[in-house]
C-alpha positions as CSV (number, residue, x, y, z in Angstrom):
1,M,0.0,0.0,0.0
2,S,2.8,2.4,0.9
3,I,4.5,1.6,-2.4
4,L,1.4,2.5,-4.3
5,I,1.1,5.8,-2.4
6,G,4.8,6.5,-3.1
7,I,4.3,5.9,-6.9
8,I,1.3,8.2,-6.9
9,F,3.2,10.9,-5.0
10,I,6.2,10.7,-7.4
11,A,3.8,10.8,-10.4
12,L,2.1,13.9,-9.0
13,I,5.5,15.6,-8.5
14,G,6.5,14.8,-12.1
15,Y,3.1,16.1,-13.3
16,I,3.7,19.4,-11.4
17,F,7.2,19.8,-12.9
18,D,5.8,19.1,-16.3
19,Q,3.1,21.7,-15.8
20,R,5.6,24.3,-14.7
21,R,7.7,23.6,-17.8
22,H,4.6,23.9,-20.0
23,I,3.7,27.3,-18.3
24,K,7.1,28.6,-19.1
25,F,6.8,27.5,-22.7
26,L,3.3,29.2,-23.0
27,K,4.7,32.4,-21.5
28,L,7.5,32.4,-24.0
29,V,5.0,31.8,-26.9
30,N,2.8,34.6,-25.6
31,Y,5.8,37.0,-25.4
32,N,6.8,36.2,-28.9
33,Q,3.3,36.7,-30.2
34,E,3.0,40.1,-28.5
35,T,6.3,41.1,-30.0
36,R,5.2,39.9,-33.5
37,H,2.0,42.0,-33.1
38,I,4.0,45.0,-32.1
39,M,6.2,44.6,-35.2
40,T,3.2,44.0,-37.5
41,K,1.5,47.1,-36.1
42,H,4.6,49.2,-36.7
43,Q,5.0,47.9,-40.3
44,R,1.4,48.7,-41.0
45,Y,2.0,52.2,-39.7
46,L,5.1,52.6,-41.8
47,L,3.1,51.7,-44.9
48,D,0.4,54.2,-44.0
49,H,3.0,56.8,-43.5
50,Q,4.6,56.0,-46.9
51,I,1.2,56.3,-48.6
52,E,0.6,59.7,-46.9
53,T,4.0,60.9,-48.1
54,Y,3.1,60.0,-51.7
55,K,-0.2,61.8,-51.3
56,F,1.7,64.9,-50.1
57,L,4.1,64.6,-52.9
58,L,1.4,64.5,-55.5
59,D,-0.4,67.4,-53.9
60,T,2.8,69.4,-53.8
61,L,3.6,68.7,-57.5
62,G,0.0,69.8,-58.4
63,Y,-1.5,66.5,-59.4
64,D,-5.1,65.6,-58.5
65,R,-5.1,62.0,-57.0
66,D,-8.7,61.4,-58.1
67,A,-8.0,62.5,-61.7
68,I,-4.9,60.3,-61.8
69,S,-6.9,57.2,-60.8
70,E,-9.2,58.0,-63.8
71,G,-6.2,58.3,-66.2
72,N,-6.0,62.1,-66.3
73,Y,-2.4,63.2,-65.6
74,T,-2.8,67.0,-66.1
75,K,-0.8,69.1,-63.7
76,H,-2.1,72.2,-62.0
77,E,0.2,74.6,-60.2
78,P,-0.9,74.9,-56.6
79,N,-1.0,78.4,-55.2
80,P,1.5,79.4,-52.5
81,E,-1.0,79.3,-49.7
82,K,-2.0,75.8,-50.5
83,L,1.7,74.8,-50.7
84,Q,2.3,76.3,-47.2
85,A,-0.8,74.4,-45.8
86,I,0.4,71.2,-47.4
87,Q,3.9,71.7,-46.0
88,A,2.6,72.5,-42.5
89,E,0.4,69.4,-42.5
90,F,3.3,67.3,-43.7
91,Q,5.6,68.6,-41.0
92,Q,3.0,67.8,-38.4
93,K,2.6,64.3,-39.8
94,E,6.5,63.9,-39.7
95,R,6.6,64.9,-36.0
96,I,3.9,62.3,-35.3
97,Y,5.9,59.7,-37.4
98,R,9.1,60.5,-35.5
99,S,7.3,60.2,-32.2
100,K,5.8,56.8,-33.2
101,N,9.2,55.6,-34.3
102,I,10.7,56.5,-30.9
103,Q,7.9,54.8,-29.1
104,F,8.4,51.7,-31.2
105,E,12.2,51.7,-30.6
106,T,11.5,52.1,-26.9
107,E,9.1,49.1,-26.9
108,L,11.8,47.0,-28.5
109,E,14.4,48.1,-26.0
110,V,12.0,47.2,-23.1
111,R,11.5,43.8,-24.7
112,E,15.3,43.5,-25.1
113,I,15.2,43.0,-28.9
114,D,18.0,44.3,-31.1
């Protein structure tokens, strides 16, 4: 009877150690998934920023984006006030972009990723 209790006790200890190992593994998997989500979110933001930059470029050069999608590539010179407004908006977006980049790099440093 005591041998049976000893075997059950040893099996329970082995089960507990196996569960602890499994918990460590799941924490690592969760950490990696969170990191991948952060990286994906940042890549998506970079693509959005690149698209916005192209839009500002087309506006600055005087092309109408809606007309280009329809096949009309005529250029209209924007007036200086519009150019200043476009430049101010672009500079604001660039400040936000730099801030998001710093935030992303900080998150990577906190996660100890090179």
